[in-house]
Backbone and ligand atoms as CSV (ligand in chain L), in Angstrom:
chain,resi,resn,atom,element,x,y,z
A,1,MET,N,N,-9.354,-5.500,-8.159
A,1,MET,CA,C,-9.217,-4.182,-8.881
A,1,MET,C,C,-8.139,-3.525,-8.495
A,2,SER,N,N,-7.122,-2.975,-9.157
A,2,SER,CA,C,-6.028,-2.274,-8.676
A,2,SER,C,C,-6.482,-0.808,-8.514
A,3,SER,N,N,-5.859,-0.252,-7.337
A,3,SER,CA,C,-6.111,1.107,-6.999
A,3,SER,C,C,-5.156,2.008,-7.863
A,4,SER,N,N,-5.587,3.367,-8.001
A,4,SER,CA,C,-4.814,4.089,-8.685
A,4,SER,C,C,-4.506,5.459,-7.855
A,5,ARG,N,N,-3.283,6.214,-8.068
A,5,ARG,CA,C,-2.974,7.278,-7.503
A,5,ARG,C,C,-2.572,8.338,-8.381
A,6,ARG,N,N,-2.668,9.657,-8.009
A,6,ARG,CA,C,-2.407,10.806,-8.951
A,6,ARG,C,C,-0.900,11.029,-8.659
A,7,LEU,N,N,0.172,10.880,-9.587
A,7,LEU,CA,C,1.413,10.885,-9.445
A,7,LEU,C,C,2.240,11.879,-10.289
A,8,PHE,N,N,3.367,12.343,-9.790
A,8,PHE,CA,C,4.312,13.050,-10.559
A,8,PHE,C,C,5.822,13.051,-9.988
A,9,PHE,N,N,6.742,13.143,-10.874
A,9,PHE,CA,C,8.236,13.069,-10.377
A,9,PHE,C,C,8.608,14.455,-10.437
A,10,ALA,N,N,9.355,15.031,-9.292
A,10,ALA,CA,C,9.684,16.253,-9.089
A,10,ALA,C,C,10.948,16.475,-8.292
A,11,LEU,N,N,11.538,17.588,-8.313
A,11,LEU,CA,C,12.623,17.861,-7.536
A,11,LEU,C,C,12.146,18.687,-6.169
A,12,PRO,N,N,12.389,18.177,-5.040
A,12,PRO,CA,C,12.033,18.816,-3.809
A,12,PRO,C,C,13.015,20.018,-3.595
A,13,LEU,N,N,12.425,20.899,-2.775
A,13,LEU,CA,C,13.387,22.096,-2.209
A,13,LEU,C,C,13.868,21.750,-0.935
A,14,PRO,N,N,15.184,21.828,-0.509
A,14,PRO,CA,C,15.470,21.764,0.881
A,14,PRO,C,C,14.647,22.628,1.792
A,15,ASP,N,N,14.495,22.052,2.995
A,15,ASP,CA,C,13.666,22.956,3.840
A,15,ASP,C,C,14.031,24.449,4.006
A,16,SER,N,N,15.506,24.568,4.060
A,16,SER,CA,C,16.000,25.954,4.418
A,16,SER,C,C,15.674,26.928,3.045
A,17,LEU,N,N,15.721,26.354,1.881
A,17,LEU,CA,C,15.296,27.042,0.768
A,17,LEU,C,C,13.857,27.450,0.645
A,18,GLN,N,N,12.894,26.391,1.165
A,18,GLN,CA,C,11.590,26.601,1.141
A,18,GLN,C,C,11.271,27.907,2.117
A,19,GLN,N,N,11.908,27.851,3.296
A,19,GLN,CA,C,11.732,28.933,4.117
A,19,GLN,C,C,12.213,30.335,3.565
A,20,GLN,N,N,13.348,30.216,2.927
A,20,GLN,CA,C,13.780,31.513,2.289
A,20,GLN,C,C,12.741,32.046,1.300
A,21,VAL,N,N,12.318,31.092,0.345
A,21,VAL,CA,C,11.395,31.491,-0.659
A,21,VAL,C,C,10.222,32.104,-0.138
A,22,ILE,N,N,9.529,31.491,1.039
A,22,ILE,CA,C,8.305,31.899,1.468
A,22,ILE,C,C,8.557,33.367,2.188
A,23,ARG,N,N,9.632,33.527,2.743
A,23,ARG,CA,C,9.896,34.806,3.389
A,23,ARG,C,C,10.008,35.885,2.444
A,24,TRP,N,N,10.810,35.570,1.245
A,24,TRP,CA,C,10.875,36.511,0.279
A,24,TRP,C,C,9.511,36.705,-0.495
A,25,ARG,N,N,8.930,35.644,-0.674
A,25,ARG,CA,C,7.478,35.888,-1.328
A,25,ARG,C,C,6.590,36.784,-0.672
A,26,ALA,N,N,6.606,36.668,0.843
A,26,ALA,CA,C,5.749,37.406,1.504
A,26,ALA,C,C,5.847,39.001,1.252
A,27,GLY,N,N,7.044,39.335,0.991
A,27,GLY,CA,C,7.329,40.693,0.651
A,27,GLY,C,C,7.276,41.148,-0.783
A,28,ALA,N,N,7.351,40.135,-1.730
A,28,ALA,CA,C,7.470,40.304,-3.121
A,28,ALA,C,C,6.192,40.578,-3.817
A,29,PHE,N,N,5.095,39.957,-3.229
A,29,PHE,CA,C,3.742,39.888,-3.837
A,29,PHE,C,C,2.674,40.480,-2.868
A,30,ALA,N,N,1.559,40.876,-3.577
A,30,ALA,CA,C,0.390,41.465,-2.725
A,30,ALA,C,C,-0.384,40.279,-2.469
A,31,PRO,N,N,-1.372,40.321,-1.463
A,31,PRO,CA,C,-2.170,39.271,-1.095
A,31,PRO,C,C,-3.143,38.924,-2.444
A,32,GLN,N,N,-3.536,40.028,-3.052
A,32,GLN,CA,C,-4.540,39.832,-4.193
A,32,GLN,C,C,-3.920,39.287,-5.461
A,33,ASP,N,N,-2.525,39.203,-5.389
A,33,ASP,CA,C,-1.809,38.524,-6.622
A,33,ASP,C,C,-2.163,37.090,-6.752
A,34,GLY,N,N,-2.379,36.415,-5.745
A,34,GLY,CA,C,-2.828,35.015,-5.917
A,34,GLY,C,C,-2.715,34.249,-4.539
A,35,ARG,N,N,-2.818,32.979,-4.635
A,35,ARG,CA,C,-2.760,32.053,-3.394
A,35,ARG,C,C,-1.633,31.485,-3.298
A,36,PRO,N,N,-0.915,31.798,-2.153
A,36,PRO,CA,C,0.434,31.263,-1.924
A,36,PRO,C,C,0.480,29.649,-1.729
A,37,VAL,N,N,1.315,28.886,-2.463
A,37,VAL,CA,C,1.547,27.504,-2.277
A,37,VAL,C,C,2.213,27.287,-1.032
A,38,ALA,N,N,1.773,26.300,-0.245
A,38,ALA,CA,C,2.379,25.960,1.107
A,38,ALA,C,C,3.846,25.661,1.014
A,39,ALA,N,N,4.617,26.060,1.942
A,39,ALA,CA,C,6.060,25.817,1.851
A,39,ALA,C,C,6.294,24.372,1.584
A,40,ALA,N,N,5.693,23.459,2.275
A,40,ALA,CA,C,6.047,22.017,1.994
A,40,ALA,C,C,5.589,21.575,0.667
A,41,ASN,N,N,4.824,22.359,-0.008
A,41,ASN,CA,C,4.289,21.878,-1.353
A,41,ASN,C,C,5.214,22.507,-2.540
A,42,LEU,N,N,6.274,23.127,-2.161
A,42,LEU,CA,C,7.062,23.782,-3.152
A,42,LEU,C,C,7.897,22.718,-3.783
A,43,HIS,N,N,7.878,22.628,-5.230
A,43,HIS,CA,C,8.713,21.615,-5.891
A,43,HIS,C,C,8.792,22.087,-7.408
A,44,LEU,N,N,9.609,21.481,-8.070
A,44,LEU,CA,C,9.752,21.589,-9.506
A,44,LEU,C,C,9.421,20.302,-10.132
A,45,THR,N,N,8.402,20.315,-10.967
A,45,THR,CA,C,7.848,19.023,-11.701
A,45,THR,C,C,8.850,18.725,-12.739
A,46,LEU,N,N,8.993,17.460,-12.713
A,46,LEU,CA,C,9.899,16.816,-13.822
A,46,LEU,C,C,9.042,16.202,-14.982
A,47,ALA,N,N,8.065,15.364,-14.389
A,47,ALA,CA,C,7.162,14.632,-15.373
A,47,ALA,C,C,5.928,14.507,-14.620
A,48,PHE,N,N,4.787,14.812,-15.266
A,48,PHE,CA,C,3.446,14.620,-14.499
A,48,PHE,C,C,2.877,13.378,-15.064
A,49,LEU,N,N,2.502,12.480,-14.168
A,49,LEU,CA,C,2.019,11.086,-14.713
A,49,LEU,C,C,0.639,10.953,-14.738
A,50,GLY,N,N,-0.144,11.843,-13.867
A,50,GLY,CA,C,-1.695,11.621,-13.798
A,50,GLY,C,C,-1.996,10.533,-12.941
A,51,GLU,N,N,-3.238,9.851,-13.163
A,51,GLU,CA,C,-3.715,8.603,-12.357
A,51,GLU,C,C,-3.080,7.379,-12.913
A,52,VAL,N,N,-2.307,6.878,-11.922
A,52,VAL,CA,C,-1.529,5.634,-12.259
A,52,VAL,C,C,-1.974,4.465,-11.527
A,53,SER,N,N,-2.016,3.519,-12.150
A,53,SER,CA,C,-2.488,2.009,-11.503
A,53,SER,C,C,-1.225,1.587,-10.633
A,54,SER,N,N,-1.459,0.731,-9.607
A,54,SER,CA,C,-0.372,0.171,-8.669
A,54,SER,C,C,0.522,-0.438,-9.524
A,55,GLN,N,N,0.215,-1.176,-10.500
A,55,GLN,CA,C,1.075,-2.053,-11.308
A,55,GLN,C,C,1.917,-1.131,-12.203
A,56,LYS,N,N,1.265,-0.059,-12.795
A,56,LYS,CA,C,2.134,0.889,-13.677
A,56,LYS,C,C,3.126,1.675,-12.741
A,57,GLU,N,N,2.599,2.001,-11.553
A,57,GLU,CA,C,3.447,2.723,-10.726
A,57,GLU,C,C,4.767,1.938,-10.221
A,58,ALA,N,N,4.593,0.547,-10.044
A,58,ALA,CA,C,5.692,-0.246,-9.704
A,58,ALA,C,C,6.694,-0.127,-10.737
A,59,ALA,N,N,6.173,-0.176,-12.107
A,59,ALA,CA,C,7.077,-0.316,-13.253
A,59,ALA,C,C,7.685,0.910,-13.538
A,60,LEU,N,N,7.038,2.135,-13.323
A,60,LEU,CA,C,7.703,3.495,-13.423
A,60,LEU,C,C,8.827,3.539,-12.428
A,61,LYS,N,N,8.578,3.065,-11.180
A,61,LYS,CA,C,9.670,3.242,-10.051
A,61,LYS,C,C,10.885,2.323,-10.410
A,62,ARG,N,N,10.627,1.138,-11.052
A,62,ARG,CA,C,11.810,0.388,-11.494
A,62,ARG,C,C,12.561,1.230,-12.639
A,63,LEU,N,N,11.885,1.788,-13.414
A,63,LEU,CA,C,12.548,2.542,-14.460
A,63,LEU,C,C,13.412,3.762,-13.948
A,64,ALA,N,N,12.731,4.385,-12.952
A,64,ALA,CA,C,13.300,5.585,-12.443
A,64,ALA,C,C,14.541,5.196,-11.717
A,65,GLY,N,N,14.556,3.988,-11.009
A,65,GLY,CA,C,15.792,3.502,-10.265
A,65,GLY,C,C,17.013,3.175,-11.188
A,66,ARG,N,N,16.671,3.051,-12.589
A,66,ARG,CA,C,17.800,2.774,-13.503
A,66,ARG,C,C,18.400,3.982,-14.074
A,67,ILE,N,N,17.887,5.134,-13.675
A,67,ILE,CA,C,18.484,6.376,-14.256
A,67,ILE,C,C,19.848,6.537,-13.644
A,68,SER,N,N,20.782,6.963,-14.297
A,68,SER,CA,C,22.123,7.129,-13.721
A,68,SER,C,C,22.594,8.367,-14.334
A,69,GLN,N,N,22.688,9.419,-13.620
A,69,GLN,CA,C,23.362,10.703,-14.038
A,69,GLN,C,C,23.789,11.472,-12.840
A,70,PRO,N,N,24.762,12.292,-13.175
A,70,PRO,CA,C,25.304,13.251,-12.014
A,70,PRO,C,C,24.249,14.281,-11.580
A,71,GLY,N,N,24.474,14.706,-10.455
A,71,GLY,CA,C,23.789,15.819,-9.835
A,71,GLY,C,C,24.113,16.991,-10.625
A,72,PHE,N,N,23.431,18.220,-10.209
A,72,PHE,CA,C,23.814,19.446,-10.905
A,72,PHE,C,C,23.215,20.516,-10.062
A,73,SER,N,N,23.414,21.841,-10.505
A,73,SER,CA,C,22.872,22.831,-9.669
A,73,SER,C,C,22.015,23.660,-10.544
A,74,LEU,N,N,20.972,24.383,-9.910
A,74,LEU,CA,C,20.035,25.209,-10.776
A,74,LEU,C,C,20.098,26.488,-10.109
A,75,GLN,N,N,20.335,27.546,-11.015
A,75,GLN,CA,C,20.058,28.941,-10.562
A,75,GLN,C,C,18.681,29.345,-10.738
A,76,LEU,N,N,18.012,29.719,-9.556
A,76,LEU,CA,C,16.765,30.023,-9.591
A,76,LEU,C,C,16.697,31.598,-9.827
A,77,ASP,N,N,16.730,32.020,-11.085
A,77,ASP,CA,C,17.047,33.369,-11.442
A,77,ASP,C,C,15.857,34.017,-12.430
A,78,ASP,N,N,14.794,33.323,-12.449
A,78,ASP,CA,C,13.676,33.890,-13.361
A,78,ASP,C,C,12.425,33.776,-12.610
A,79,LEU,N,N,11.540,34.669,-13.197
A,79,LEU,CA,C,10.184,34.726,-12.580
A,79,LEU,C,C,9.162,34.875,-13.658
A,80,GLY,N,N,8.082,34.459,-13.562
A,80,GLY,CA,C,7.032,34.551,-14.641
A,80,GLY,C,C,5.600,34.529,-14.119
A,81,HIS,N,N,4.642,34.845,-14.996
A,81,HIS,CA,C,3.218,34.731,-14.578
A,81,HIS,C,C,2.617,34.279,-15.793
A,82,TRP,N,N,1.850,33.074,-15.691
A,82,TRP,CA,C,0.957,32.629,-16.719
A,82,TRP,C,C,-0.520,32.752,-16.336
A,83,PRO,N,N,-1.036,33.863,-16.967
A,83,PRO,CA,C,-2.404,34.151,-16.373
A,83,PRO,C,C,-3.427,33.074,-16.673
A,84,ARG,N,N,-3.330,32.261,-17.774
A,84,ARG,CA,C,-4.193,31.342,-18.235
A,84,ARG,C,C,-4.409,30.251,-17.119
A,85,PRO,N,N,-3.335,29.526,-16.760
A,85,PRO,CA,C,-3.530,28.677,-15.499
A,85,PRO,C,C,-3.489,29.473,-14.237
A,86,GLY,N,N,-3.266,30.719,-14.197
A,86,GLY,CA,C,-3.151,31.522,-12.982
A,86,GLY,C,C,-2.066,31.157,-12.201
A,87,VAL,N,N,-0.893,31.086,-12.654
A,87,VAL,CA,C,0.343,30.586,-11.952
A,87,VAL,C,C,1.377,31.598,-11.916
A,88,VAL,N,N,1.884,31.922,-10.812
A,88,VAL,CA,C,3.197,32.787,-10.767
A,88,VAL,C,C,4.226,31.885,-10.417
A,89,TRP,N,N,5.349,31.708,-11.085
A,89,TRP,CA,C,6.483,30.735,-10.908
A,89,TRP,C,C,7.783,31.397,-10.830
A,90,LEU,N,N,8.629,30.512,-10.200
A,90,LEU,CA,C,10.100,30.728,-10.051
A,90,LEU,C,C,10.752,29.755,-11.068
A,91,GLY,N,N,11.701,30.211,-11.707
A,91,GLY,CA,C,12.394,29.286,-12.617
A,91,GLY,C,C,13.815,29.612,-12.980
A,92,CYS,N,N,14.315,29.190,-14.054
A,92,CYS,CA,C,15.812,29.374,-14.267
A,92,CYS,C,C,15.716,29.949,-15.867
A,93,LYS,N,N,16.636,30.859,-15.969
A,93,LYS,CA,C,16.834,31.495,-17.346
A,93,LYS,C,C,17.489,30.425,-18.291
A,94,ARG,N,N,18.404,29.740,-17.780
A,94,ARG,CA,C,19.114,28.728,-18.637
A,94,ARG,C,C,19.065,27.363,-18.064
A,95,ALA,N,N,18.125,26.434,-18.466
A,95,ALA,CA,C,18.005,25.311,-17.654
A,95,ALA,C,C,19.369,24.490,-17.872
A,96,PRO,N,N,19.924,23.958,-16.892
A,96,PRO,CA,C,21.200,23.164,-17.061
A,96,PRO,C,C,20.858,21.863,-17.670
A,97,ARG,N,N,22.001,21.372,-18.491
A,97,ARG,CA,C,21.667,20.114,-19.301
A,97,ARG,C,C,21.218,19.002,-18.533
A,98,GLY,N,N,21.726,18.834,-17.252
A,98,GLY,CA,C,21.370,17.680,-16.256
A,98,GLY,C,C,19.930,17.811,-16.091
A,99,LEU,N,N,19.401,18.935,-15.922
A,99,LEU,CA,C,17.810,18.898,-15.599
A,99,LEU,C,C,17.055,18.583,-16.899
A,100,LEU,N,N,17.448,19.092,-18.053
A,100,LEU,CA,C,16.736,18.694,-19.350
A,100,LEU,C,C,16.868,17.205,-19.535
A,101,GLN,N,N,18.060,16.616,-19.272
A,101,GLN,CA,C,18.260,15.186,-19.536
A,101,GLN,C,C,17.373,14.364,-18.649
A,102,LEU,N,N,17.281,14.720,-17.310
A,102,LEU,CA,C,16.572,14.092,-16.382
A,102,LEU,C,C,14.978,14.156,-16.701
A,103,ALA,N,N,14.597,15.361,-16.906
A,103,ALA,CA,C,13.064,15.468,-17.385
A,103,ALA,C,C,12.745,14.618,-18.626
A,104,GLU,N,N,13.686,14.745,-19.543
A,104,GLU,CA,C,13.427,14.004,-20.809
A,104,GLU,C,C,13.272,12.550,-20.542
A,105,MET,N,N,14.161,11.974,-19.684
A,105,MET,CA,C,14.346,10.516,-19.514
A,105,MET,C,C,12.966,10.158,-18.767
A,106,LEU,N,N,12.458,10.910,-17.677
A,106,LEU,CA,C,11.439,10.512,-17.087
A,106,LEU,C,C,10.259,10.699,-17.796
A,107,ARG,N,N,10.104,11.802,-18.698
A,107,ARG,CA,C,8.911,11.948,-19.565
A,107,ARG,C,C,8.815,10.956,-20.605
A,108,SER,N,N,10.059,10.571,-21.142
A,108,SER,CA,C,9.814,9.345,-22.310
A,108,SER,C,C,9.537,8.023,-21.433
A,109,GLN,N,N,9.915,7.875,-20.436
A,109,GLN,CA,C,9.702,6.493,-19.663
A,109,GLN,C,C,8.206,6.577,-19.394
A,110,ALA,N,N,7.667,7.766,-19.008
A,110,ALA,CA,C,6.169,7.845,-18.754
A,110,ALA,C,C,5.375,7.684,-19.949
A,111,ALA,N,N,5.809,8.325,-21.000
A,111,ALA,CA,C,5.033,8.105,-22.286
A,111,ALA,C,C,5.025,6.613,-22.654
A,112,ARG,N,N,6.172,6.078,-22.712
A,112,ARG,CA,C,6.263,4.623,-23.141
A,112,ARG,C,C,5.404,3.844,-22.249
A,113,SER,N,N,5.196,4.119,-21.003
A,113,SER,CA,C,4.302,3.396,-19.928
A,113,SER,C,C,2.799,3.646,-20.206
A,114,GLY,N,N,2.523,4.654,-21.101
A,114,GLY,CA,C,1.083,4.910,-21.373
A,114,GLY,C,C,0.651,5.997,-20.545
A,115,CYS,N,N,1.467,6.931,-19.970
A,115,CYS,CA,C,1.095,8.054,-19.277
A,115,CYS,C,C,0.934,9.322,-20.223
A,116,TYR,N,N,-0.061,9.834,-20.457
A,116,TYR,CA,C,-0.140,11.037,-21.516
A,116,TYR,C,C,0.717,12.016,-21.025
A,117,GLN,N,N,1.709,12.609,-22.052
A,117,GLN,CA,C,2.628,13.724,-21.807
A,117,GLN,C,C,2.201,14.809,-22.604
A,118,SER,N,N,2.052,15.866,-22.094
A,118,SER,CA,C,1.807,17.172,-22.810
A,118,SER,C,C,2.665,17.572,-24.000
A,119,PRO,N,N,2.279,17.783,-25.195
A,119,PRO,CA,C,3.144,18.110,-26.275
A,119,PRO,C,C,3.898,19.470,-25.974
A,120,LEU,N,N,3.453,20.249,-25.068
A,120,LEU,CA,C,4.098,21.467,-24.885
A,120,LEU,C,C,5.645,21.208,-24.345
A,121,PRO,N,N,6.516,22.236,-24.704
A,121,PRO,CA,C,7.915,21.917,-24.339
A,121,PRO,C,C,7.910,22.036,-22.654
A,122,PHE,N,N,9.026,21.359,-22.174
A,122,PHE,CA,C,9.228,21.406,-20.740
A,122,PHE,C,C,9.633,22.836,-20.347
A,123,HIS,N,N,9.016,23.351,-19.290
A,123,HIS,CA,C,9.373,24.619,-18.900
A,123,HIS,C,C,9.489,24.623,-17.418
A,124,PRO,N,N,10.816,24.295,-16.884
A,124,PRO,CA,C,10.974,24.100,-15.434
A,124,PRO,C,C,10.472,25.127,-14.705
A,125,HIS,N,N,9.676,24.824,-13.651
A,125,HIS,CA,C,9.257,26.108,-12.738
A,125,HIS,C,C,8.763,25.533,-11.462
A,126,ILE,N,N,8.814,26.323,-10.549
A,126,ILE,CA,C,8.277,26.162,-9.066
A,126,ILE,C,C,7.016,27.066,-9.036
A,127,THR,N,N,5.903,26.498,-8.830
A,127,THR,CA,C,4.741,27.349,-8.739
A,127,THR,C,C,4.685,27.983,-7.329
A,128,LEU,N,N,4.736,29.299,-7.332
A,128,LEU,CA,C,4.747,30.095,-6.055
A,128,LEU,C,C,3.152,30.575,-5.732
A,129,LEU,N,N,2.488,30.964,-6.677
A,129,LEU,CA,C,1.128,31.365,-6.306
A,129,LEU,C,C,0.145,30.762,-7.378
A,130,ARG,N,N,-1.029,30.381,-6.912
A,130,ARG,CA,C,-2.137,29.844,-7.755
A,130,ARG,C,C,-3.218,30.936,-7.694
A,131,ALA,N,N,-4.126,30.709,-8.648
A,131,ALA,CA,C,-5.359,31.540,-8.911
A,131,ALA,C,C,-4.838,33.095,-9.138
A,132,ALA,N,N,-3.745,33.248,-9.854
A,132,ALA,CA,C,-3.029,34.480,-10.050
A,132,ALA,C,C,-3.689,34.866,-11.508
A,133,VAL,N,N,-4.907,35.257,-11.597
A,133,VAL,CA,C,-5.579,35.398,-13.092
A,133,VAL,C,C,-5.457,36.861,-13.479
A,134,ARG,N,N,-5.205,37.812,-12.565
A,134,ARG,CA,C,-5.235,39.145,-12.839
A,134,ARG,C,C,-3.779,39.524,-13.112
A,135,PRO,N,N,-3.525,40.775,-13.691
A,135,PRO,CA,C,-2.027,41.193,-13.878
A,135,PRO,C,C,-1.341,41.300,-12.654
A,136,VAL,N,N,-0.140,40.732,-12.431
A,136,VAL,CA,C,0.717,40.855,-11.332
A,136,VAL,C,C,2.017,41.537,-11.643
A,137,ALA,N,N,2.327,42.562,-10.745
A,137,ALA,CA,C,3.630,43.130,-10.889
A,137,ALA,C,C,4.650,42.249,-10.408
A,138,LEU,N,N,5.403,41.836,-11.196
A,138,LEU,CA,C,6.528,40.875,-10.892
A,138,LEU,C,C,7.830,41.654,-10.224
A,139,PRO,N,N,8.390,41.297,-9.312
A,139,PRO,CA,C,9.532,41.854,-8.755
A,139,PRO,C,C,10.766,41.729,-9.947
A,140,PRO,N,N,11.605,42.708,-9.942
A,140,PRO,CA,C,12.535,42.905,-11.149
A,140,PRO,C,C,13.427,41.714,-11.033
A,141,ALA,N,N,13.741,41.059,-10.025
A,141,ALA,CA,C,14.634,39.932,-9.882
A,141,ALA,C,C,14.420,39.196,-8.720
A,142,THR,N,N,15.229,37.853,-8.743
A,142,THR,CA,C,14.938,37.010,-7.665
A,142,THR,C,C,16.204,37.275,-6.866
A,143,PRO,N,N,16.206,36.684,-5.519
A,143,PRO,CA,C,17.366,36.829,-4.815
A,143,PRO,C,C,18.543,35.979,-5.334
A,144,GLY,N,N,18.325,35.163,-6.381
A,144,GLY,CA,C,19.297,34.338,-7.055
A,144,GLY,C,C,19.743,33.111,-6.306
A,145,TRP,N,N,18.874,32.475,-5.815
A,145,TRP,CA,C,19.152,31.333,-5.091
A,145,TRP,C,C,19.616,30.217,-6.069
A,146,SER,N,N,20.445,29.270,-5.515
A,146,SER,CA,C,20.963,28.068,-6.292
A,146,SER,C,C,20.479,26.862,-5.619
A,147,LEU,N,N,19.911,25.933,-6.340
A,147,LEU,CA,C,19.332,24.681,-5.791
A,147,LEU,C,C,20.257,23.537,-6.275
A,148,PRO,N,N,20.930,23.029,-5.240
A,148,PRO,CA,C,21.790,21.933,-5.350
A,148,PRO,C,C,20.943,20.728,-5.582
A,149,VAL,N,N,21.031,19.986,-6.686
A,149,VAL,CA,C,20.028,18.807,-7.131
A,149,VAL,C,C,20.774,17.570,-6.925
A,150,THR,N,N,20.496,16.693,-5.747
A,150,THR,CA,C,21.326,15.552,-5.603
A,150,THR,C,C,20.397,14.250,-5.631
A,151,HIS,N,N,18.964,14.621,-5.709
A,151,HIS,CA,C,18.039,13.483,-5.994
A,151,HIS,C,C,16.742,13.962,-6.465
A,152,PHE,N,N,15.997,13.098,-6.877
A,152,PHE,CA,C,14.591,13.322,-7.476
A,152,PHE,C,C,13.691,12.458,-6.868
A,153,SER,N,N,12.539,12.795,-6.767
A,153,SER,CA,C,11.283,12.210,-5.976
A,153,SER,C,C,10.093,11.836,-6.731
A,154,LEU,N,N,9.403,10.865,-6.336
A,154,LEU,CA,C,7.976,10.570,-6.938
A,154,LEU,C,C,7.069,11.008,-5.777
A,155,TYR,N,N,6.124,11.747,-6.176
A,155,TYR,CA,C,5.166,12.322,-5.288
A,155,TYR,C,C,3.651,11.881,-5.560
A,156,GLN,N,N,2.914,11.728,-4.563
A,156,GLN,CA,C,1.459,11.595,-4.824
A,156,GLN,C,C,0.753,12.807,-4.331
A,157,SER,N,N,-0.122,13.260,-5.342
A,157,SER,CA,C,-0.996,14.504,-5.087
A,157,SER,C,C,-2.310,14.049,-4.617
A,158,SER,N,N,-2.624,14.634,-3.360
A,158,SER,CA,C,-4.113,14.188,-2.929
A,158,SER,C,C,-4.751,15.549,-2.462
A,159,PHE,N,N,-6.046,15.462,-2.353
A,159,PHE,CA,C,-6.814,16.526,-1.999
A,159,PHE,C,C,-7.699,16.153,-0.826
A,160,ASP,N,N,-7.322,16.547,0.403
A,160,ASP,CA,C,-8.225,16.196,1.590
A,160,ASP,C,C,-8.429,17.515,2.293
A,161,ASN,N,N,-9.663,17.430,2.947
A,161,ASN,CA,C,-10.131,18.535,3.562
A,161,ASN,C,C,-10.041,19.867,3.085
A,162,GLY,N,N,-10.224,20.031,1.738
A,162,GLY,CA,C,-10.007,21.270,0.958
A,162,GLY,C,C,-8.651,21.662,0.695
A,163,ARG,N,N,-7.549,20.851,1.042
A,163,ARG,CA,C,-6.131,21.070,0.816
A,163,ARG,C,C,-5.669,20.076,-0.176
A,164,THR,N,N,-4.546,20.586,-0.961
A,164,THR,CA,C,-3.865,19.864,-1.920
A,164,THR,C,C,-2.634,19.446,-1.071
A,165,ARG,N,N,-2.182,18.313,-1.201
A,165,ARG,CA,C,-0.963,17.839,-0.333
A,165,ARG,C,C,-0.112,16.987,-1.425
A,166,TYR,N,N,1.211,17.188,-1.278
A,166,TYR,CA,C,1.920,16.446,-2.073
A,166,TYR,C,C,2.747,15.588,-1.177
A,167,HIS,N,N,2.714,14.278,-1.324
A,167,HIS,CA,C,3.494,13.278,-0.436
A,167,HIS,C,C,4.595,12.628,-1.141
A,168,PRO,N,N,5.755,12.871,-0.649
A,168,PRO,CA,C,6.907,12.124,-1.327
A,168,PRO,C,C,6.793,10.504,-1.036
A,169,LEU,N,N,6.838,9.784,-2.138
A,169,LEU,CA,C,6.655,8.370,-1.869
A,169,LEU,C,C,8.051,7.676,-1.943
A,170,GLU,N,N,9.006,7.987,-2.879
A,170,GLU,CA,C,10.281,7.393,-3.001
A,170,GLU,C,C,11.326,8.452,-3.526
A,171,GLN,N,N,12.414,8.464,-3.217
A,171,GLN,CA,C,13.484,9.166,-3.981
A,171,GLN,C,C,14.727,8.433,-4.468
A,172,TRP,N,N,15.238,8.968,-5.464
A,172,TRP,CA,C,16.507,8.293,-5.939
A,172,TRP,C,C,17.524,9.315,-6.147
A,173,ALA,N,N,18.805,8.814,-5.842
A,173,ALA,CA,C,20.000,9.707,-5.852
A,173,ALA,C,C,20.527,9.996,-7.155
A,174,LEU,N,N,20.990,11.110,-7.479
A,174,LEU,CA,C,21.862,11.305,-8.683
A,174,LEU,C,C,23.284,11.292,-8.284
A,175,SER,N,N,24.110,10.631,-8.903
A,175,SER,CA,C,25.557,10.540,-8.446
A,175,SER,C,C,26.446,10.482,-9.593
L,1,2AM,P1,P,1.744,23.449,-11.940
L,1,2AM,O1,O,2.416,23.826,-10.661
L,1,2AM,O2,O,2.274,24.461,-13.047
L,1,2AM,O3,O,0.253,23.566,-11.981
L,1,2AM,C1,C,1.241,18.455,-9.227
L,1,2AM,O4,O,0.153,18.906,-9.631
L,1,2AM,C2,C,2.458,19.111,-10.327
L,1,2AM,O5,O,2.188,18.733,-11.645
L,1,2AM,C3,C,2.291,20.637,-10.307
L,1,2AM,O6,O,3.624,21.128,-10.316
L,1,2AM,C4,C,1.649,20.891,-11.651
L,1,2AM,O7,O,2.123,22.120,-12.448
L,1,2AM,C5,C,1.987,19.683,-12.408
L,1,2AM,N1,N,0.809,19.308,-13.290
L,1,2AM,C6,C,-0.418,19.214,-12.964
L,1,2AM,N2,N,-1.189,18.907,-14.057
L,1,2AM,C7,C,-0.339,18.791,-14.979
L,1,2AM,C8,C,-0.613,18.528,-16.400
L,1,2AM,N3,N,-1.705,18.028,-17.019
L,1,2AM,N4,N,0.693,18.371,-17.196
L,1,2AM,C9,C,1.764,18.741,-16.720
L,1,2AM,N5,N,2.075,19.058,-15.381
L,1,2AM,C10,C,1.022,19.075,-14.606
């Protein structure tokens, strides 16, 4: 019987940006606003795959390796709160074409490989706080970081000892 893992494709944040984001977040939100996502878990999801068999994982990795597109940069200049899933997020006011193209390619490869894809439009975001179900006073602006995107990664999501961890499994360069 083949094992399966919970997987998603995402953009990682460089360590320096992770640290900048968590320092800013500590001053921008109150403890009761929500549960901060660990620095190492900050990412921008491109395509959520769900539970994937090892055979399907191998096929999705082969398809990801065939993606050929240039890198791009992303202005992290937007903030929002979705009370229903309880998420406070950092995103971009205008998603660059390269980001939309990459997410669309990975999502359509996933759908064709039998991974359910939400019919909701892709809304690129980095989750900052979870369990944010009550109203949150959002800061008026972000510090205006720019994320240089030179590669994308496949992550495994696991839950051990009461903690969610995202392990990067493989990455592919954009060139
Ligand atoms: P979230 O941060 O908005 O919760 C790993 O769980 C990543 O996949 C998270 O970025 C999460 O988005 C996203 N994710 C989890 N379940 C998902 C689903 N059913 N559809 C789309 N994205 C999902």
